[in-house]
C-alpha positions as CSV (number, residue, x, y, z in Angstrom):
1,M,84.1,-111.3,111.4
2,K,87.4,-111.3,109.7
3,T,87.3,-110.1,106.3
4,F,89.6,-111.8,103.9
5,S,92.1,-110.8,101.5
6,Y,94.4,-111.9,98.6
7,Q,97.9,-110.7,98.5
8,L,97.9,-110.6,94.2
9,Y,101.5,-111.7,93.7
10,S,100.3,-115.0,94.5
11,S,98.2,-114.8,91.1
12,R,101.4,-113.2,89.0
13,N,101.8,-116.4,86.6
14,F,97.9,-117.2,86.6
15,P,97.3,-113.9,83.7
16,P,94.7,-112.0,82.8
17,L,94.5,-109.9,86.0
18,S,90.1,-109.9,85.2
19,D,90.0,-113.4,85.5
20,T,92.3,-113.9,88.7
21,L,89.7,-110.4,89.7
22,A,86.2,-112.6,89.3
23,M,87.5,-116.2,90.7
24,L,88.7,-114.5,93.8
25,R,85.4,-112.5,94.6
26,E,83.6,-116.0,93.5
27,A,85.6,-117.7,96.2
28,G,84.3,-115.3,98.3
29,Y,87.0,-112.9,98.9
30,E,86.3,-109.8,99.7
31,Q,89.5,-107.3,98.8
32,V,92.6,-108.0,97.6
33,E,96.1,-107.2,98.2
34,G,98.2,-105.1,95.4
35,Y,102.1,-105.4,94.5
36,G,104.5,-102.7,92.7
37,A,104.9,-104.7,89.3
38,L,101.1,-104.4,88.9
39,Y,101.3,-100.4,89.1
40,A,104.2,-100.1,86.6
41,Q,101.8,-102.8,84.0
42,L,99.0,-100.2,84.2
43,D,98.8,-96.7,81.4
44,Q,95.7,-95.4,83.0
45,L,94.5,-96.7,86.3
46,D,90.9,-96.0,85.6
47,G,91.5,-99.6,83.8
48,M,92.0,-101.3,87.3
49,V,89.5,-99.6,89.1
50,A,87.0,-100.8,86.5
51,A,88.4,-104.5,87.3
52,L,88.1,-104.0,90.7
53,E,84.8,-102.4,90.7
54,A,83.0,-105.2,88.2
55,A,84.6,-108.2,90.1
56,E,83.0,-105.8,93.7
57,L,86.6,-105.6,95.0
58,K,88.3,-103.1,97.7
59,M,92.4,-102.5,97.7
60,P,92.2,-100.9,101.1
61,S,96.5,-102.2,101.7
62,G,99.6,-102.1,98.3
63,H,102.9,-102.5,98.3
64,F,105.4,-100.4,97.2
65,G,108.9,-100.3,96.8
66,L,111.1,-97.9,98.2
67,D,112.9,-96.8,95.3
68,M,109.0,-95.6,94.8
69,V,108.5,-94.0,97.9
70,E,111.4,-92.2,98.1
71,G,111.8,-91.1,95.0
72,T,108.4,-90.4,93.6
73,P,105.9,-90.5,97.0
74,E,103.9,-88.5,95.6
75,R,102.5,-90.9,92.1
76,V,102.3,-93.3,95.1
77,I,99.3,-91.0,96.7
78,E,98.4,-90.9,92.9
79,I,97.6,-94.8,93.1
80,A,96.1,-95.4,96.3
81,G,94.3,-92.2,96.1
82,A,92.9,-93.6,92.7
83,L,92.4,-97.6,93.9
84,G,91.3,-96.3,97.4
85,I,94.7,-97.6,98.9
86,E,94.7,-96.6,102.5
87,T,98.4,-98.5,104.1
88,V,101.6,-99.0,101.8
89,Y,104.0,-101.3,102.8
90,V,107.5,-101.0,101.7
91,P,107.8,-105.6,101.7
92,F,111.4,-106.1,100.0
93,L,115.2,-105.3,100.7
94,A,117.9,-106.7,98.0
95,P,120.3,-108.9,100.2
96,D,123.6,-106.2,98.1
97,Q,121.2,-104.0,100.3
98,R,120.5,-105.0,103.1
99,P,123.1,-103.4,106.3
100,E,126.1,-105.8,108.5
101,D,125.5,-104.5,111.8
102,A,122.5,-103.3,114.3
103,A,123.4,-99.3,113.7
104,G,123.1,-100.5,109.9
105,W,119.8,-101.8,111.0
106,E,118.3,-98.9,112.9
107,A,119.7,-96.7,110.4
108,F,117.6,-98.4,107.5
109,G,114.3,-97.8,110.2
110,A,114.7,-94.7,109.5
111,R,115.1,-94.1,106.1
112,L,111.7,-96.0,106.1
113,E,111.1,-93.6,108.8
114,E,111.5,-90.9,106.5
115,A,110.0,-92.2,103.7
116,G,107.2,-92.2,105.2
117,K,106.2,-89.3,106.1
118,P,104.9,-88.0,102.2
119,L,102.7,-90.9,102.6
120,R,101.1,-90.7,106.6
121,D,100.9,-86.3,106.0
122,A,98.3,-87.3,103.3
123,G,96.8,-89.5,105.7
124,L,97.7,-93.2,104.4
125,G,99.4,-95.5,106.8
126,F,103.1,-96.8,106.3
127,G,104.8,-99.8,107.5
128,W,107.3,-102.1,107.0
129,H,106.5,-106.2,105.7
130,N,109.0,-108.9,106.5
131,H,110.6,-112.2,105.4
132,D,113.1,-114.2,106.8
133,F,116.4,-111.9,106.9
134,E,115.3,-109.5,109.6
135,F,114.9,-112.4,112.3
136,K,118.3,-113.9,111.3
137,P,120.3,-113.1,114.4
138,L,123.2,-110.6,113.5
139,P,126.8,-111.9,115.0
140,A,125.8,-110.3,118.9
141,G,122.2,-111.4,119.1
142,E,120.6,-109.0,117.8
143,I,117.3,-109.0,116.1
144,P,116.9,-106.9,112.9
145,Q,113.5,-107.1,112.8
146,D,113.5,-105.1,115.7
147,L,116.2,-102.6,115.8
148,I,114.8,-101.1,112.1
149,L,111.0,-100.4,114.4
150,R,113.8,-99.2,117.2
151,G,115.0,-96.8,113.7
152,G,111.3,-96.4,112.5
153,P,108.5,-95.6,116.1
154,N,106.2,-95.1,113.6
155,L,106.1,-98.0,111.1
156,E,103.6,-100.6,111.0
157,V,104.2,-104.0,110.7
158,E,102.2,-106.4,107.7
159,L,104.4,-109.7,109.6
160,D,103.9,-112.5,106.9
161,I,104.4,-114.9,109.4
162,A,105.6,-118.6,107.6
163,W,108.5,-116.4,106.6
164,V,109.4,-115.3,110.1
165,V,109.9,-119.3,111.1
166,R,111.6,-119.8,107.5
167,G,114.2,-116.7,109.9
168,G,114.5,-119.2,112.7
169,G,111.7,-116.5,114.8
170,D,108.4,-118.4,117.2
171,P,105.6,-116.9,115.3
172,L,103.8,-116.6,118.2
173,E,106.6,-114.7,120.6
174,A,106.8,-112.3,117.0
175,V,102.6,-111.9,117.4
176,R,103.1,-110.8,120.7
177,K,106.0,-108.9,120.5
178,Y,104.8,-107.1,117.3
179,A,101.1,-106.4,118.9
180,P,101.0,-103.1,118.9
181,R,102.8,-101.9,115.8
182,I,100.7,-105.0,113.4
183,T,98.3,-103.6,111.2
184,A,98.2,-106.9,108.5
185,V,99.5,-110.9,108.6
186,H,100.1,-112.6,105.7
187,L,98.4,-115.9,106.0
188,K,100.2,-118.8,104.3
189,D,101.7,-122.3,105.1
190,I,104.7,-124.3,105.2
191,A,105.3,-128.2,103.6
192,A,106.1,-130.8,105.3
193,P,110.7,-130.9,105.2
194,G,110.3,-133.0,101.7
195,E,106.8,-131.9,100.5
196,K,105.1,-129.1,97.7
197,V,109.1,-129.0,96.6
198,E,107.6,-127.4,93.4
199,E,105.7,-124.7,95.0
200,D,108.9,-123.7,96.8
201,G,107.4,-125.5,100.6
202,W,105.0,-123.4,100.7
203,A,101.2,-125.6,101.6
204,D,97.6,-124.0,101.0
205,L,96.5,-122.0,104.7
206,G,96.2,-125.2,107.1
207,E,97.7,-127.6,105.4
208,G,101.3,-127.4,106.0
209,V,103.0,-127.8,109.4
210,M,102.6,-124.5,111.1
211,D,99.6,-124.2,114.4
212,W,97.5,-121.4,112.9
213,P,94.3,-122.2,115.0
214,A,97.0,-120.6,117.9
215,I,98.5,-118.4,116.3
216,M,95.9,-116.8,115.0
217,R,94.2,-116.6,118.6
218,E,97.3,-114.1,118.7
219,V,96.8,-111.8,116.1
220,E,93.1,-111.9,117.2
221,Q,94.3,-109.3,120.2
222,T,96.7,-107.7,117.8
223,G,95.5,-104.0,116.2
224,A,95.8,-106.6,113.1
225,K,92.8,-105.2,110.2
226,Y,93.9,-107.0,107.0
227,F,93.9,-110.8,106.7
228,V,95.7,-111.4,103.9
229,M,96.9,-115.0,102.1
230,E,99.8,-115.7,100.8
231,H,101.7,-117.6,98.1
232,D,105.0,-117.2,96.8
233,N,104.7,-119.9,94.2
234,P,101.2,-122.0,93.7
235,S,101.7,-124.5,91.4
236,D,97.3,-123.7,90.7
237,H,96.0,-120.4,92.4
238,R,92.5,-121.2,92.4
239,R,93.1,-124.2,94.8
240,F,95.0,-122.2,96.6
241,A,92.7,-118.7,96.5
242,R,89.8,-121.8,97.6
243,N,91.2,-124.1,100.2
244,S,93.1,-121.4,102.2
245,I,90.1,-119.2,102.3
246,A,87.6,-121.9,104.1
247,T,90.4,-122.9,106.2
248,A,90.3,-119.0,107.2
249,R,87.4,-119.0,108.2
250,Q,87.7,-121.7,110.5
251,L,90.2,-120.4,112.7
């Protein structure tokens, strides 16, 4: 039986965090995934640890910015140890930092590989979480995601499957291609064209256009350990959390 997690970024506009954690536990979640701004707000990690314990939630995975991973890996390791994080994913690369050619993307993968070494040496898993830009072909047809993983042979993959679709990729093909590297997936959905505009075109899991039963059958053939609900801009995070876990349990 899968244990479902929840990316706390989805609830960033619905403070306080303690209420969010209680809501998630009531909805049936057992895990959450952290993100960079959340750690930056913590004066003392003890408060976060206490909040997780009070809600009976674990945080086995977390997003950390590349600047932090490269600049202060010891702090990443400290945070991970305090919160029980087992796997760290770098989640984004700003547009002005993105390479323009194949060599640049492969070099970026090598940069990630090197950045993750102190974390792997400390016993943590380390990988990359995609958006859409990694699946938009370069002029010669190369796919940046392929090049990143070529440059970083030990990188794990947290596959955000809806972003694959938004980048023009085939979700089933992507899951099959990266299956040996996938240790986590983000479960989110895309609304039909013209719908959910106020939520940036995202939908609760199962209420969009993606064929999640077929996708999940493929995901189950991978090494995914974390099944993480995410919505980039829900108008109601409680609705999203409840609807999505109800759908996920049926997949």
